[in-house]
C-alpha positions, 0 to 999 in steps of 0.5 A, spaced: 431 678 445 425 674 442 418 679 440 412 675 444 408 672 439 402 675 442 404 682 438 401 684 431 407 687 429 412 684 425 420 684 427 424 689 423 428 688 416 434 691 417 438 687 412 434 688 407 432 695 408 439 697 409 441 692 401 434 696 398 436 703 401 444 701 399 442 700 391 437 706 391 444 710 393 447 707 388 441 709 382 441 716 385 448 717 384 449 714 377 442 718 376 446 724 379 452 725 373 447 723 367 442 729 369 449 733 369 451 730 363 444 732 360 444 739 363 451 740 361 448 741 353 443 746 355 444 753 354 445 757 361 444 749 365 444 749 372 447 744 377 442 744 382 439 737 380 444 734 380 447 736 386 440 734 390 441 727 386 447 727 390 443 729 396 439 724 396 444 719 395 448 721 401 441 720 405 439 714 402 447 711 404 447 715 411 440 710 412 443 704 409 448 705 414 443 706 420 440 700 418 447 695 417 449 697 425 441 696 427 443 689 423 449 687 426 447 690 433 440 685 433 444 679 429 448 678 437 
């Protein structure tokens, strides 16, 4: 289904969104281990910042999966 040429909306770019979201998930996941290593050198450290980074990484990965699903569904 092609959008009408008279609309002002640009077509969604789900493939690009999925790639950027997956990249953000990888960066956040790696950052969580760096935060964990830095916090281990502190006295009375908390694991909460690393857990939040892993949680945000999972959310970004979930968004990437949704975008990939929409991208593959739209390509048919």
